[in-house]
Structure formats: structure tokens, C-alpha cells
N, C-alpha and C positions, 0 to 999 in steps of 0.2 A: 117817375118818369124814367124811361129806358134811355141809357146813353146812346148817342149816335156812333156808328162805326167809323165814320170819317166825314170831313168837310171837303167837298170837291169845289175848289175855287175857280175852275175854268173848264167848262165842258161845252161842246157843241152838240152833245147828245140831246135827244128830245124826251127821254123818259127819266124822271127822277127815281132815285133809289129810295125804298121805304125807310131805310135806317141811316140815311145821310142827308145832309143839306147840300144841294148842288147849285152853284152859281152859273147860270147859263149865259153864254156869249151869243149875242144876236148875230145872225147872218146878214149879209148885205141886203138880201131881199126883205128880211124882217125890218131892217132899218129904213129901207125905202118906203115901207108902208106904215112905219111907226108901231109895229105889232110887238106887244109885250104880253105874253100869256103865262108868264111864270112869276112866282113871288120874288125871286132873286135873279136879276139879269144885269149884265154889263154890256157896253157897246163901245166900239172904237173903230177907227179906220185902219184896217190891217195893212201892213206894208206890202203884202202879196198883191193887194188890190191896186196899189199905186201904178203898177206896170200896165194896167188895162183901163184905168179911168182917166178922163180928161180933167183939167182944173175945175171946170164947172160942176162935174159930178162929185168931185172931192168936196167942194164948197157946200154943195147940197147935202151930202152925208154929214158933214160937220155941223151944219145948221140943224139937221134933224136930231143929231145926238144932243146938241145943246138944248133944243126944245124939249126932248124927252127927259133930260136931266133936270131941267127947270120945273117940269111938271111932276117930278117925283117918281117917274116910271122906272128909273134905273137905280140899281143898288151901287153901281160903280162905273167908272170909265176905265177902259183898258183894252188893248190889243197891241202886242209888240212884235209878233211874228218870230220870236226867237226859236220856235220849233221847226223852222224851215230848214231843209237840208239841201245842200248843193253838191253836185257831183265834183269829184276832185280831178 
């Protein structure tokens, strides 16, 4: 078995690399529809989204994530938004 080049634990890219394991983070649209088409996927409510969503939408996303997690569709839970940059 050939060793993997790396483990990508958080990507929004849509194409996996042949020599890596990629953990894909689902978009809001994928969450809305419960779409998981990758072997390794995570989901969460990104802090960036909070500025544009009303409480009902947030609750709906939360329930969808919990449903997907309970059904075994997700590899993990996560989205923290620490990559956001703010102008100084």
C-alpha cells in the first residue's frame, strides 16, 4: 500500500486528490438538501452564516446536521470560522 501524501482535514474543494484523504466540509446548500456524496464529510453552522440567517433557519440547519450525524452520514461536526479576515 502506497503511503498518502497528506490528510486534508478541512476542505471546501470538490475534487479529492488521489494521494490524500480529504475531509470535505458541506456547504449550506448541501446541508439544506442533506446531500453527502463523499466518503468523509463534516458539517456545522459557520459563524459567517449567522449574519445572514434568521433564528428559524439556524434551527433548521442544526436539526439537519443532527439528523445527518444520527444517520451516520457525517464523519465529524465542525465549522468555526477562524479563517475569516477582518479589515483593520
